[in-house]
PDB file of N, H, CA, C and O in Angstrom:
ATOM      1  N   MET A   1     -56.773-141.518  88.104  1.00  0.00           N
ATOM      2  CA  MET A   1     -57.899-142.232  88.642  1.00  0.00           C
ATOM      3  C   MET A   1     -58.630-142.975  87.540  1.00  0.00           C
ATOM      4  O   MET A   1     -59.117-142.387  86.574  1.00  0.00           O
ATOM      5  N   MET A   2     -58.688-144.233  87.708  1.00  0.00           N
ATOM      6  H   MET A   2     -58.292-144.711  88.493  1.00  0.00           H
ATOM      7  CA  MET A   2     -59.416-145.066  86.753  1.00  0.00           C
ATOM      8  C   MET A   2     -60.736-145.468  87.376  1.00  0.00           C
ATOM      9  O   MET A   2     -60.758-146.080  88.444  1.00  0.00           O
ATOM     10  N   GLY A   3     -61.827-145.134  86.729  1.00  0.00           N
ATOM     11  H   GLY A   3     -61.809-144.637  85.861  1.00  0.00           H
ATOM     12  CA  GLY A   3     -63.141-145.506  87.231  1.00  0.00           C
ATOM     13  C   GLY A   3     -63.574-146.823  86.625  1.00  0.00           C
ATOM     14  O   GLY A   3     -62.769-147.553  86.046  1.00  0.00           O
ATOM     15  N   TRP A   4     -64.816-147.109  86.761  1.00  0.00           N
ATOM     16  H   TRP A   4     -65.470-146.517  87.232  1.00  0.00           H
ATOM     17  CA  TRP A   4     -65.358-148.329  86.184  1.00  0.00           C
ATOM     18  C   TRP A   4     -65.220-148.286  84.668  1.00  0.00           C
ATOM     19  O   TRP A   4     -65.649-147.324  84.031  1.00  0.00           O
ATOM     20  N   GLY A   5     -64.636-149.306  84.098  1.00  0.00           N
ATOM     21  H   GLY A   5     -64.288-150.087  84.615  1.00  0.00           H
ATOM     22  CA  GLY A   5     -64.502-149.407  82.648  1.00  0.00           C
ATOM     23  C   GLY A   5     -63.367-148.588  82.080  1.00  0.00           C
ATOM     24  O   GLY A   5     -63.231-148.505  80.860  1.00  0.00           O
ATOM     25  N   GLY A   6     -62.557-147.987  82.906  1.00  0.00           N
ATOM     26  H   GLY A   6     -62.668-148.055  83.898  1.00  0.00           H
ATOM     27  CA  GLY A   6     -61.454-147.176  82.406  1.00  0.00           C
ATOM     28  C   GLY A   6     -60.205-148.006  82.227  1.00  0.00           C
ATOM     29  O   GLY A   6     -59.986-148.964  82.969  1.00  0.00           O
ATOM     30  N   GLY A   7     -59.398-147.665  81.275  1.00  0.00           N
ATOM     31  H   GLY A   7     -59.576-146.887  80.672  1.00  0.00           H
ATOM     32  CA  GLY A   7     -58.125-148.344  81.052  1.00  0.00           C
ATOM     33  C   GLY A   7     -58.302-149.764  80.557  1.00  0.00           C
ATOM     34  O   GLY A   7     -59.356-150.136  80.042  1.00  0.00           O
ATOM     35  N   TRP A   8     -57.245-150.552  80.723  1.00  0.00           N
ATOM     36  H   TRP A   8     -56.389-150.250  81.142  1.00  0.00           H
ATOM     37  CA  TRP A   8     -57.252-151.946  80.284  1.00  0.00           C
ATOM     38  C   TRP A   8     -57.561-152.846  81.474  1.00  0.00           C
ATOM     39  O   TRP A   8     -56.714-153.627  81.910  1.00  0.00           O
ATOM     40  N   SER A   9     -58.730-152.735  81.974  1.00  0.00           N
ATOM     41  H   SER A   9     -59.418-152.101  81.620  1.00  0.00           H
ATOM     42  CA  SER A   9     -59.129-153.515  83.144  1.00  0.00           C
ATOM     43  C   SER A   9     -59.402-154.963  82.756  1.00  0.00           C
ATOM     44  O   SER A   9     -59.300-155.339  81.588  1.00  0.00           O
ATOM     45  N   GLY A  10     -59.745-155.754  83.740  1.00  0.00           N
ATOM     46  H   GLY A  10     -59.827-155.449  84.689  1.00  0.00           H
ATOM     47  CA  GLY A  10     -59.985-157.177  83.502  1.00  0.00           C
ATOM     48  C   GLY A  10     -61.083-157.447  82.491  1.00  0.00           C
ATOM     49  O   GLY A  10     -60.990-158.419  81.742  1.00  0.00           O
ATOM     50  N   GLY A  11     -62.109-156.628  82.443  1.00  0.00           N
ATOM     51  H   GLY A  11     -62.185-155.838  83.051  1.00  0.00           H
ATOM     52  CA  GLY A  11     -63.193-156.838  81.495  1.00  0.00           C
ATOM     53  C   GLY A  11     -62.734-156.734  80.060  1.00  0.00           C
ATOM     54  O   GLY A  11     -63.137-157.532  79.214  1.00  0.00           O
ATOM     55  N   ASN A  12     -61.894-155.754  79.780  1.00  0.00           N
ATOM     56  H   ASN A  12     -61.566-155.106  80.468  1.00  0.00           H
ATOM     57  CA  ASN A  12     -61.377-155.600  78.421  1.00  0.00           C
ATOM     58  C   ASN A  12     -60.457-156.757  78.042  1.00  0.00           C
ATOM     59  O   ASN A  12     -60.503-157.249  76.915  1.00  0.00           O
ATOM     60  N   MET A  13     -59.635-157.181  78.973  1.00  0.00           N
ATOM     61  H   MET A  13     -59.598-156.781  79.889  1.00  0.00           H
ATOM     62  CA  MET A  13     -58.717-158.279  78.684  1.00  0.00           C
ATOM     63  C   MET A  13     -59.490-159.583  78.468  1.00  0.00           C
ATOM     64  O   MET A  13     -59.109-160.405  77.635  1.00  0.00           O
ATOM     65  N   PHE A  14     -60.576-159.766  79.222  1.00  0.00           N
ATOM     66  H   PHE A  14     -60.886-159.098  79.898  1.00  0.00           H
ATOM     67  CA  PHE A  14     -61.412-160.953  79.027  1.00  0.00           C
ATOM     68  C   PHE A  14     -61.992-160.955  77.616  1.00  0.00           C
ATOM     69  O   PHE A  14     -62.047-162.002  76.971  1.00  0.00           O
ATOM     70  N   GLY A  15     -62.423-159.796  77.135  1.00  0.00           N
ATOM     71  H   GLY A  15     -62.378-158.946  77.659  1.00  0.00           H
ATOM     72  CA  GLY A  15     -62.984-159.693  75.785  1.00  0.00           C
ATOM     73  C   GLY A  15     -61.972-160.061  74.718  1.00  0.00           C
ATOM     74  O   GLY A  15     -62.294-160.773  73.767  1.00  0.00           O
ATOM     75  N   PHE A  16     -60.745-159.574  74.876  1.00  0.00           N
ATOM     76  H   PHE A  16     -60.484-158.995  75.649  1.00  0.00           H
ATOM     77  CA  PHE A  16     -59.701-159.901  73.900  1.00  0.00           C
ATOM     78  C   PHE A  16     -59.328-161.377  73.978  1.00  0.00           C
ATOM     79  O   PHE A  16     -59.033-161.993  72.954  1.00  0.00           O
ATOM     80  N   GLY A  17     -59.335-161.942  75.159  1.00  0.00           N
ATOM     81  H   GLY A  17     -59.574-161.442  75.991  1.00  0.00           H
ATOM     82  CA  GLY A  17     -59.058-163.371  75.310  1.00  0.00           C
ATOM     83  C   GLY A  17     -60.131-164.207  74.641  1.00  0.00           C
ATOM     84  O   GLY A  17     -59.836-165.223  74.012  1.00  0.00           O
ATOM     85  N   LEU A  18     -61.375-163.779  74.779  1.00  0.00           N
ATOM     86  H   LEU A  18     -61.615-162.954  75.291  1.00  0.00           H
ATOM     87  CA  LEU A  18     -62.485-164.493  74.145  1.00  0.00           C
ATOM     88  C   LEU A  18     -62.381-164.415  72.628  1.00  0.00           C
ATOM     89  O   LEU A  18     -62.616-165.407  71.938  1.00  0.00           O
ATOM     90  N   ILE A  19     -62.033-163.252  72.109  1.00  0.00           N
ATOM     91  H   ILE A  19     -61.842-162.447  72.669  1.00  0.00           H
ATOM     92  CA  ILE A  19     -61.850-163.103  70.658  1.00  0.00           C
ATOM     93  C   ILE A  19     -60.713-164.003  70.174  1.00  0.00           C
ATOM     94  O   ILE A  19     -60.822-164.633  69.122  1.00  0.00           O
ATOM     95  N   GLY A  20     -59.640-164.062  70.930  1.00  0.00           N
ATOM     96  H   GLY A  20     -59.552-163.550  71.785  1.00  0.00           H
ATOM     97  CA  GLY A  20     -58.517-164.931  70.576  1.00  0.00           C
ATOM     98  C   GLY A  20     -58.922-166.394  70.556  1.00  0.00           C
ATOM     99  O   GLY A  20     -58.522-167.140  69.662  1.00  0.00           O
ATOM    100  N   LEU A  21     -59.709-166.806  71.532  1.00  0.00           N
ATOM    101  H   LEU A  21     -60.034-166.200  72.258  1.00  0.00           H
ATOM    102  CA  LEU A  21     -60.176-168.188  71.591  1.00  0.00           C
ATOM    103  C   LEU A  21     -61.055-168.523  70.390  1.00  0.00           C
ATOM    104  O   LEU A  21     -60.921-169.599  69.808  1.00  0.00           O
ATOM    105  N   VAL A  22     -61.945-167.617  70.017  1.00  0.00           N
ATOM    106  H   VAL A  22     -62.053-166.743  70.490  1.00  0.00           H
ATOM    107  CA  VAL A  22     -62.805-167.825  68.847  1.00  0.00           C
ATOM    108  C   VAL A  22     -61.958-167.944  67.583  1.00  0.00           C
ATOM    109  O   VAL A  22     -62.231-168.796  66.737  1.00  0.00           O
ATOM    110  N   LEU A  23     -60.941-167.107  67.445  1.00  0.00           N
ATOM    111  H   LEU A  23     -60.720-166.415  68.132  1.00  0.00           H
ATOM    112  CA  LEU A  23     -60.067-167.172  66.265  1.00  0.00           C
ATOM    113  C   LEU A  23     -59.324-168.506  66.194  1.00  0.00           C
ATOM    114  O   LEU A  23     -59.174-169.078  65.114  1.00  0.00           O
ATOM    115  N   VAL A  24     -58.863-168.999  67.337  1.00  0.00           N
ATOM    116  H   VAL A  24     -58.985-168.534  68.214  1.00  0.00           H
ATOM    117  CA  VAL A  24     -58.163-170.286  67.351  1.00  0.00           C
ATOM    118  C   VAL A  24     -59.122-171.406  66.920  1.00  0.00           C
ATOM    119  O   VAL A  24     -58.739-172.286  66.148  1.00  0.00           O
ATOM    120  N   ILE A  25     -60.349-171.375  67.410  1.00  0.00           N
ATOM    121  H   ILE A  25     -60.660-170.660  68.036  1.00  0.00           H
ATOM    122  CA  ILE A  25     -61.334-172.396  67.035  1.00  0.00           C
ATOM    123  C   ILE A  25     -61.621-172.343  65.540  1.00  0.00           C
ATOM    124  O   ILE A  25     -61.710-173.387  64.895  1.00  0.00           O
ATOM    125  N   VAL A  26     -61.767-171.142  64.979  1.00  0.00           N
ATOM    126  H   VAL A  26     -61.695-170.294  65.504  1.00  0.00           H
ATOM    127  CA  VAL A  26     -62.025-170.991  63.544  1.00  0.00           C
ATOM    128  C   VAL A  26     -60.869-171.568  62.735  1.00  0.00           C
ATOM    129  O   VAL A  26     -61.095-172.263  61.744  1.00  0.00           O
ATOM    130  N   VAL A  27     -59.644-171.291  63.142  1.00  0.00           N
ATOM    131  H   VAL A  27     -59.461-170.727  63.947  1.00  0.00           H
ATOM    132  CA  VAL A  27     -58.475-171.801  62.424  1.00  0.00           C
ATOM    133  C   VAL A  27     -58.450-173.330  62.484  1.00  0.00           C
ATOM    134  O   VAL A  27     -58.178-173.979  61.474  1.00  0.00           O
ATOM    135  N   VAL A  28     -58.729-173.911  63.647  1.00  0.00           N
ATOM    136  H   VAL A  28     -58.950-173.384  64.468  1.00  0.00           H
ATOM    137  CA  VAL A  28     -58.728-175.374  63.786  1.00  0.00           C
ATOM    138  C   VAL A  28     -59.788-175.994  62.876  1.00  0.00           C
ATOM    139  O   VAL A  28     -59.525-177.007  62.228  1.00  0.00           O
ATOM    140  N   VAL A  29     -60.978-175.401  62.820  1.00  0.00           N
ATOM    141  H   VAL A  29     -61.192-174.579  63.347  1.00  0.00           H
ATOM    142  CA  VAL A  29     -62.042-175.937  61.961  1.00  0.00           C
ATOM    143  C   VAL A  29     -61.633-175.852  60.492  1.00  0.00           C
ATOM    144  O   VAL A  29     -61.841-176.806  59.743  1.00  0.00           O
ATOM    145  N   LEU A  30     -61.058-174.731  60.068  1.00  0.00           N
ATOM    146  H   LEU A  30     -60.889-173.956  60.677  1.00  0.00           H
ATOM    147  CA  LEU A  30     -60.640-174.586  58.673  1.00  0.00           C
ATOM    148  C   LEU A  30     -59.546-175.577  58.302  1.00  0.00           C
ATOM    149  O   LEU A  30     -59.566-176.136  57.206  1.00  0.00           O
ATOM    150  N   VAL A  31     -58.599-175.801  59.192  1.00  0.00           N
ATOM    151  H   VAL A  31     -58.582-175.347  60.083  1.00  0.00           H
ATOM    152  CA  VAL A  31     -57.535-176.773  58.924  1.00  0.00           C
ATOM    153  C   VAL A  31     -58.116-178.179  58.844  1.00  0.00           C
ATOM    154  O   VAL A  31     -57.730-178.957  57.971  1.00  0.00           O
ATOM    155  N   ALA A  32     -59.036-178.513  59.742  1.00  0.00           N
ATOM    156  H   ALA A  32     -59.349-177.881  60.450  1.00  0.00           H
ATOM    157  CA  ALA A  32     -59.652-179.841  59.724  1.00  0.00           C
ATOM    158  C   ALA A  32     -60.419-180.067  58.430  1.00  0.00           C
ATOM    159  O   ALA A  32     -60.378-181.161  57.867  1.00  0.00           O
ATOM    160  N   ARG A  33     -61.122-179.040  57.952  1.00  0.00           N
ATOM    161  H   ARG A  33     -61.156-178.151  58.410  1.00  0.00           H
ATOM    162  CA  ARG A  33     -61.849-179.174  56.685  1.00  0.00           C
ATOM    163  C   ARG A  33     -60.893-179.374  55.516  1.00  0.00           C
ATOM    164  O   ARG A  33     -61.179-180.163  54.615  1.00  0.00           O
ATOM    165  N   SER A  34     -59.773-178.677  55.518  1.00  0.00           N
ATOM    166  H   SER A  34     -59.541-178.037  56.250  1.00  0.00           H
ATOM    167  CA  SER A  34     -58.834-178.815  54.406  1.00  0.00           C
ATOM    168  C   SER A  34     -58.202-180.201  54.401  1.00  0.00           C
ATOM    169  O   SER A  34     -57.869-180.716  53.334  1.00  0.00           O
ATOM    170  N   TRP A  35     -58.030-180.815  55.563  1.00  0.00           N
ATOM    171  H   TRP A  35     -58.300-180.397  56.430  1.00  0.00           H
ATOM    172  CA  TRP A  35     -57.460-182.160  55.653  1.00  0.00           C
ATOM    173  C   TRP A  35     -58.460-183.243  55.317  1.00  0.00           C
ATOM    174  O   TRP A  35     -58.077-184.397  55.124  1.00  0.00           O
ATOM    175  N   SER A  36     -59.744-182.893  55.243  1.00  0.00           N
ATOM    176  H   SER A  36     -60.055-181.956  55.399  1.00  0.00           H
ATOM    177  CA  SER A  36     -60.774-183.910  55.030  1.00  0.00           C
ATOM    178  C   SER A  36     -60.826-184.401  53.588  1.00  0.00           C
ATOM    179  O   SER A  36     -61.616-185.295  53.285  1.00  0.00           O
ATOM    180  N   GLY A  37     -60.039-183.865  52.715  1.00  0.00           N
ATOM    181  H   GLY A  37     -59.397-183.138  52.962  1.00  0.00           H
ATOM    182  CA  GLY A  37     -59.992-184.330  51.333  1.00  0.00           C
ATOM    183  C   GLY A  37     -60.924-183.583  50.404  1.00  0.00           C
ATOM    184  O   GLY A  37     -61.130-184.025  49.274  1.00  0.00           O
ATOM    185  N   GLY A  38     -61.484-182.489  50.824  1.00  0.00           N
ATOM    186  H   GLY A  38     -61.317-182.130  51.742  1.00  0.00           H
ATOM    187  CA  GLY A  38     -62.317-181.671  49.958  1.00  0.00           C
ATOM    188  C   GLY A  38     -63.649-182.293  49.612  1.00  0.00           C
ATOM    189  O   GLY A  38     -64.191-182.023  48.540  1.00  0.00           O
ATOM    190  N   THR A  39     -64.190-183.114  50.484  1.00  0.00           N
ATOM    191  H   THR A  39     -63.750-183.333  51.355  1.00  0.00           H
ATOM    192  CA  THR A  39     -65.486-183.704  50.204  1.00  0.00           C
ATOM    193  C   THR A  39     -66.592-182.765  50.629  1.00  0.00           C
ATOM    194  O   THR A  39     -66.395-181.890  51.472  1.00  0.00           O
ATOM    195  N   GLY A  40     -67.745-182.955  50.044  1.00  0.00           N
ATOM    196  H   GLY A  40     -67.905-183.666  49.360  1.00  0.00           H
ATOM    197  CA  GLY A  40     -68.887-182.109  50.347  1.00  0.00           C
ATOM    198  C   GLY A  40     -69.639-182.626  51.565  1.00  0.00           C
ATOM    199  O   GLY A  40     -69.082-183.354  52.386  1.00  0.00           O
ATOM    200  N   PRO A  41     -70.895-182.247  51.677  1.00  0.00           N
ATOM    201  CA  PRO A  41     -71.693-182.678  52.811  1.00  0.00           C
ATOM    202  C   PRO A  41     -71.799-184.191  52.911  1.00  0.00           C
ATOM    203  O   PRO A  41     -71.950-184.871  51.896  1.00  0.00           O
ATOM    204  N   ALA A  42     -71.722-184.716  54.107  1.00  0.00           N
ATOM    205  H   ALA A  42     -71.599-184.164  54.932  1.00  0.00           H
ATOM    206  CA  ALA A  42     -71.848-186.146  54.388  1.00  0.00           C
ATOM    207  C   ALA A  42     -70.826-186.980  53.611  1.00  0.00           C
ATOM    208  O   ALA A  42     -71.110-188.124  53.258  1.00  0.00           O
ATOM    209  N   GLY A  43     -69.639-186.422  53.341  1.00  0.00           N
ATOM    210  H   GLY A  43     -69.409-185.492  53.628  1.00  0.00           H
ATOM    211  CA  GLY A  43     -68.579-187.166  52.686  1.00  0.00           C
ATOM    212  C   GLY A  43     -68.775-187.376  51.200  1.00  0.00           C
ATOM    213  O   GLY A  43     -68.105-188.221  50.606  1.00  0.00           O
ATOM    214  N   GLU A  44     -69.675-186.629  50.585  1.00  0.00           N
ATOM    215  H   GLU A  44     -70.218-185.942  51.067  1.00  0.00           H
ATOM    216  CA  GLU A  44     -69.920-186.792  49.146  1.00  0.00           C
ATOM    217  C   GLU A  44     -68.784-186.155  48.346  1.00  0.00           C
ATOM    218  O   GLU A  44     -68.222-185.136  48.747  1.00  0.00           O
ATOM    219  N   THR A  45     -68.459-186.770  47.216  1.00  0.00           N
ATOM    220  H   THR A  45     -68.916-187.598  46.891  1.00  0.00           H
ATOM    221  CA  THR A  45     -67.534-186.136  46.289  1.00  0.00           C
ATOM    222  C   THR A  45     -68.313-185.125  45.468  1.00  0.00           C
ATOM    223  O   THR A  45     -69.538-185.067  45.574  1.00  0.00           O
ATOM    224  N   GLY A  46     -67.645-184.339  44.664  1.00  0.00           N
ATOM    225  H   GLY A  46     -66.650-184.387  44.578  1.00  0.00           H
ATOM    226  CA  GLY A  46     -68.323-183.344  43.841  1.00  0.00           C
ATOM    227  C   GLY A  46     -69.337-183.952  42.897  1.00  0.00           C
ATOM    228  O   GLY A  46     -70.420-183.400  42.703  1.00  0.00           O
ATOM    229  N   GLU A  47     -68.991-185.099  42.302  1.00  0.00           N
ATOM    230  H   GLU A  47     -68.111-185.547  42.460  1.00  0.00           H
ATOM    231  CA  GLU A  47     -69.901-185.762  41.357  1.00  0.00           C
ATOM    232  C   GLU A  47     -71.142-186.294  42.071  1.00  0.00           C
ATOM    233  O   GLU A  47     -72.256-186.157  41.566  1.00  0.00           O
ATOM    234  N   ASP A  48     -70.952-186.904  43.251  1.00  0.00           N
ATOM    235  H   ASP A  48     -70.047-187.016  43.662  1.00  0.00           H
ATOM    236  CA  ASP A  48     -72.091-187.395  44.031  1.00  0.00           C
ATOM    237  C   ASP A  48     -73.005-186.244  44.437  1.00  0.00           C
ATOM    238  O   ASP A  48     -74.230-186.364  44.408  1.00  0.00           O
ATOM    239  N   HIS A  49     -72.397-185.149  44.811  1.00  0.00           N
ATOM    240  H   HIS A  49     -71.402-185.052  44.835  1.00  0.00           H
ATOM    241  CA  HIS A  49     -73.172-183.980  45.235  1.00  0.00           C
ATOM    242  C   HIS A  49     -73.985-183.424  44.069  1.00  0.00           C
ATOM    243  O   HIS A  49     -75.144-183.045  44.241  1.00  0.00           O
ATOM    244  N   ALA A  50     -73.378-183.376  42.881  1.00  0.00           N
ATOM    245  H   ALA A  50     -72.437-183.684  42.741  1.00  0.00           H
ATOM    246  CA  ALA A  50     -74.096-182.882  41.700  1.00  0.00           C
ATOM    247  C   ALA A  50     -75.274-183.795  41.363  1.00  0.00           C
ATOM    248  O   ALA A  50     -76.346-183.318  40.994  1.00  0.00           O
ATOM    249  N   LEU A  51     -75.075-185.101  41.491  1.00  0.00           N
ATOM    250  H   LEU A  51     -74.203-185.488  41.792  1.00  0.00           H
ATOM    251  CA  LEU A  51     -76.163-186.046  41.215  1.00  0.00           C
ATOM    252  C   LEU A  51     -77.275-185.897  42.258  1.00  0.00           C
ATOM    253  O   LEU A  51     -78.455-186.009  41.927  1.00  0.00           O
ATOM    254  N   ALA A  52     -76.905-185.650  43.500  1.00  0.00           N
ATOM    255  H   ALA A  52     -75.946-185.560  43.769  1.00  0.00           H
ATOM    256  CA  ALA A  52     -77.905-185.449  44.547  1.00  0.00           C
ATOM    257  C   ALA A  52     -78.747-184.205  44.267  1.00  0.00           C
ATOM    258  O   ALA A  52     -79.961-184.212  44.470  1.00  0.00           O
ATOM    259  N   ILE A  53     -78.102-183.149  43.806  1.00  0.00           N
ATOM    260  H   ILE A  53     -77.116-183.144  43.642  1.00  0.00           H
ATOM    261  CA  ILE A  53     -78.824-181.920  43.449  1.00  0.00           C
ATOM    262  C   ILE A  53     -79.750-182.188  42.270  1.00  0.00           C
ATOM    263  O   ILE A  53     -80.893-181.732  42.256  1.00  0.00           O
ATOM    264  N   LEU A  54     -79.253-182.933  41.275  1.00  0.00           N
ATOM    265  H   LEU A  54     -78.325-183.304  41.286  1.00  0.00           H
ATOM    266  CA  LEU A  54     -80.069-183.266  40.105  1.00  0.00           C
ATOM    267  C   LEU A  54     -81.310-184.062  40.513  1.00  0.00           C
ATOM    268  O   LEU A  54     -82.415-183.789  40.043  1.00  0.00           O
ATOM    269  N   LYS A  55     -81.118-185.048  41.392  1.00  0.00           N
ATOM    270  H   LYS A  55     -80.220-185.270  41.774  1.00  0.00           H
ATOM    271  CA  LYS A  55     -82.258-185.838  41.867  1.00  0.00           C
ATOM    272  C   LYS A  55     -83.253-184.971  42.633  1.00  0.00           C
ATOM    273  O   LYS A  55     -84.465-185.147  42.508  1.00  0.00           O
ATOM    274  N   GLU A  56     -82.740-184.043  43.416  1.00  0.00           N
ATOM    275  H   GLU A  56     -81.755-183.900  43.517  1.00  0.00           H
ATOM    276  CA  GLU A  56     -83.615-183.140  44.175  1.00  0.00           C
ATOM    277  C   GLU A  56     -84.434-182.252  43.239  1.00  0.00           C
ATOM    278  O   GLU A  56     -85.625-182.041  43.466  1.00  0.00           O
ATOM    279  N   ARG A  57     -83.796-181.733  42.189  1.00  0.00           N
ATOM    280  H   ARG A  57     -82.828-181.905  42.005  1.00  0.00           H
ATOM    281  CA  ARG A  57     -84.520-180.891  41.227  1.00  0.00           C
ATOM    282  C   ARG A  57     -85.598-181.680  40.498  1.00  0.00           C
ATOM    283  O   ARG A  57     -86.680-181.157  40.230  1.00  0.00           O
ATOM    284  N   TYR A  58     -85.304-182.942  40.176  1.00  0.00           N
ATOM    285  H   TYR A  58     -84.426-183.367  40.394  1.00  0.00           H
ATOM    286  CA  TYR A  58     -86.291-183.796  39.516  1.00  0.00           C
ATOM    287  C   TYR A  58     -87.464-184.085  40.463  1.00  0.00           C
ATOM    288  O   TYR A  58     -88.625-184.069  40.053  1.00  0.00           O
ATOM    289  N   ALA A  59     -87.143-184.348  41.722  1.00  0.00           N
ATOM    290  H   ALA A  59     -86.200-184.362  42.055  1.00  0.00           H
ATOM    291  CA  ALA A  59     -88.191-184.637  42.699  1.00  0.00           C
ATOM    292  C   ALA A  59     -89.093-183.423  42.935  1.00  0.00           C
ATOM    293  O   ALA A  59     -90.292-183.577  43.170  1.00  0.00           O
ATOM    294  N   ARG A  60     -88.528-182.235  42.875  1.00  0.00           N
ATOM    295  H   ARG A  60     -87.555-182.110  42.684  1.00  0.00           H
ATOM    296  CA  ARG A  60     -89.329-181.015  43.059  1.00  0.00           C
ATOM    297  C   ARG A  60     -90.150-180.686  41.833  1.00  0.00           C
ATOM    298  O   ARG A  60     -91.089-179.895  41.913  1.00  0.00           O
ATOM    299  N   GLY A  61     -89.812-181.280  40.691  1.00  0.00           N
ATOM    300  H   GLY A  61     -89.048-181.922  40.626  1.00  0.00           H
ATOM    301  CA  GLY A  61     -90.530-180.986  39.460  1.00  0.00           C
ATOM    302  C   GLY A  61     -89.914-179.843  38.671  1.00  0.00           C
ATOM    303  O   GLY A  61     -90.532-179.337  37.735  1.00  0.00           O
ATOM    304  N   ASP A  62     -88.714-179.430  39.032  1.00  0.00           N
ATOM    305  H   ASP A  62     -88.212-179.841  39.792  1.00  0.00           H
ATOM    306  CA  ASP A  62     -88.026-178.355  38.300  1.00  0.00           C
ATOM    307  C   ASP A  62     -87.630-178.799  36.897  1.00  0.00           C
ATOM    308  O   ASP A  62     -87.612-177.991  35.969  1.00  0.00           O
ATOM    309  N   ILE A  63     -87.313-180.090  36.742  1.00  0.00           N
ATOM    310  H   ILE A  63     -87.329-180.747  37.496  1.00  0.00           H
ATOM    311  CA  ILE A  63     -86.926-180.631  35.437  1.00  0.00           C
ATOM    312  C   ILE A  63     -87.760-181.882  35.177  1.00  0.00           C
ATOM    313  O   ILE A  63     -88.249-182.520  36.109  1.00  0.00           O
ATOM    314  N   ASP A  64     -87.915-182.226  33.894  1.00  0.00           N
ATOM    315  H   ASP A  64     -87.518-181.708  33.136  1.00  0.00           H
ATOM    316  CA  ASP A  64     -88.684-183.420  33.540  1.00  0.00           C
ATOM    317  C   ASP A  64     -87.743-184.621  33.384  1.00  0.00           C
ATOM    318  O   ASP A  64     -86.525-184.493  33.509  1.00  0.00           O
ATOM    319  N   LYS A  65     -88.335-185.787  33.110  1.00  0.00           N
ATOM    320  H   LYS A  65     -89.324-185.891  33.009  1.00  0.00           H
ATOM    321  CA  LYS A  65     -87.566-187.038  33.012  1.00  0.00           C
ATOM    322  C   LYS A  65     -86.522-186.991  31.906  1.00  0.00           C
ATOM    323  O   LYS A  65     -85.405-187.474  32.089  1.00  0.00           O
ATOM    324  N   THR A  66     -86.869-186.419  30.771  1.00  0.00           N
ATOM    325  H   THR A  66     -87.777-186.027  30.622  1.00  0.00           H
ATOM    326  CA  THR A  66     -85.931-186.336  29.638  1.00  0.00           C
ATOM    327  C   THR A  66     -84.697-185.522  30.020  1.00  0.00           C
ATOM    328  O   THR A  66     -83.565-185.937  29.771  1.00  0.00           O
ATOM    329  N   GLU A  67     -84.929-184.369  30.622  1.00  0.00           N
ATOM    330  H   GLU A  67     -85.849-184.032  30.824  1.00  0.00           H
ATOM    331  CA  GLU A  67     -83.805-183.520  31.022  1.00  0.00           C
ATOM    332  C   GLU A  67     -82.991-184.191  32.136  1.00  0.00           C
ATOM    333  O   GLU A  67     -81.763-184.109  32.153  1.00  0.00           O
ATOM    334  N   PHE A  68     -83.687-184.852  33.060  1.00  0.00           N
ATOM    335  H   PHE A  68     -84.684-184.919  33.046  1.00  0.00           H
ATOM    336  CA  PHE A  68     -82.991-185.562  34.138  1.00  0.00           C
ATOM    337  C   PHE A  68     -82.054-186.624  33.566  1.00  0.00           C
ATOM    338  O   PHE A  68     -80.886-186.700  33.948  1.00  0.00           O
ATOM    339  N   ASP A  69     -82.575-187.445  32.645  1.00  0.00           N
ATOM    340  H   ASP A  69     -83.524-187.383  32.336  1.00  0.00           H
ATOM    341  CA  ASP A  69     -81.764-188.511  32.051  1.00  0.00           C
ATOM    342  C   ASP A  69     -80.575-187.948  31.275  1.00  0.00           C
ATOM    343  O   ASP A  69     -79.468-188.483  31.351  1.00  0.00           O
ATOM    344  N   ALA A  70     -80.806-186.874  30.533  1.00  0.00           N
ATOM    345  H   ALA A  70     -81.705-186.440  30.471  1.00  0.00           H
ATOM    346  CA  ALA A  70     -79.722-186.268  29.747  1.00  0.00           C
ATOM    347  C   ALA A  70     -78.627-185.726  30.664  1.00  0.00           C
ATOM    348  O   ALA A  70     -77.441-185.935  30.409  1.00  0.00           O
ATOM    349  N   ARG A  71     -79.016-185.048  31.706  1.00  0.00           N
ATOM    350  H   ARG A  71     -79.979-184.879  31.914  1.00  0.00           H
ATOM    351  CA  ARG A  71     -78.013-184.473  32.620  1.00  0.00           C
ATOM    352  C   ARG A  71     -77.309-185.565  33.425  1.00  0.00           C
ATOM    353  O   ARG A  71     -76.128-185.437  33.747  1.00  0.00           O
ATOM    354  N   LYS A  72     -78.032-186.634  33.749  1.00  0.00           N
ATOM    355  H   LYS A  72     -78.992-186.738  33.488  1.00  0.00           H
ATOM    356  CA  LYS A  72     -77.431-187.739  34.467  1.00  0.00           C
ATOM    357  C   LYS A  72     -76.345-188.409  33.615  1.00  0.00           C
ATOM    358  O   LYS A  72     -75.283-188.780  34.113  1.00  0.00           O
ATOM    359  N   ARG A  73     -76.645-188.554  32.308  1.00  0.00           N
ATOM    360  H   ARG A  73     -77.508-188.253  31.903  1.00  0.00           H
ATOM    361  CA  ARG A  73     -75.642-189.110  31.379  1.00  0.00           C
ATOM    362  C   ARG A  73     -74.427-188.184  31.305  1.00  0.00           C
ATOM    363  O   ARG A  73     -73.290-188.654  31.258  1.00  0.00           O
ATOM    364  N   ASP A  74     -74.661-186.894  31.295  1.00  0.00           N
ATOM    365  H   ASP A  74     -75.584-186.512  31.333  1.00  0.00           H
ATOM    366  CA  ASP A  74     -73.541-185.943  31.249  1.00  0.00           C
ATOM    367  C   ASP A  74     -72.647-186.045  32.475  1.00  0.00           C
ATOM    368  O   ASP A  74     -71.431-185.876  32.380  1.00  0.00           O
ATOM    369  N   LEU A  75     -73.245-186.321  33.620  1.00  0.00           N
ATOM    370  H   LEU A  75     -74.233-186.458  33.697  1.00  0.00           H
ATOM    371  CA  LEU A  75     -72.476-186.430  34.856  1.00  0.00           C
ATOM    372  C   LEU A  75     -71.696-187.741  34.952  1.00  0.00           C
ATOM    373  O   LEU A  75     -70.686-187.816  35.653  1.00  0.00           O
ATOM    374  N   SER A  76     -72.161-188.759  34.256  1.00  0.00           N
ATOM    375  H   SER A  76     -72.981-188.698  33.687  1.00  0.00           H
ATOM    376  CA  SER A  76     -71.504-190.081  34.339  1.00  0.00           C
ATOM    377  C   SER A  76     -70.276-190.166  33.465  1.00  0.00           C
ATOM    378  O   SER A  76     -69.618-191.205  33.425  1.00  0.00           O
TER     379      SER A  76
END
């Protein structure tokens, strides 16, 4: 006698199907990212991204103009 929730009823199979669907979506997203050429956010390359971070730190006041210019030269 199988009561409510006993055995491999439809509810359990639905849960495993949902987990399988989530795994397939994760794999598709990871493959799509790997095919995108390894660019960062908004299509930035690594160098563009580093310069964006440097500009953000300067705008926040974390670094001064001298340090900003020196690091910008290093990135170029």
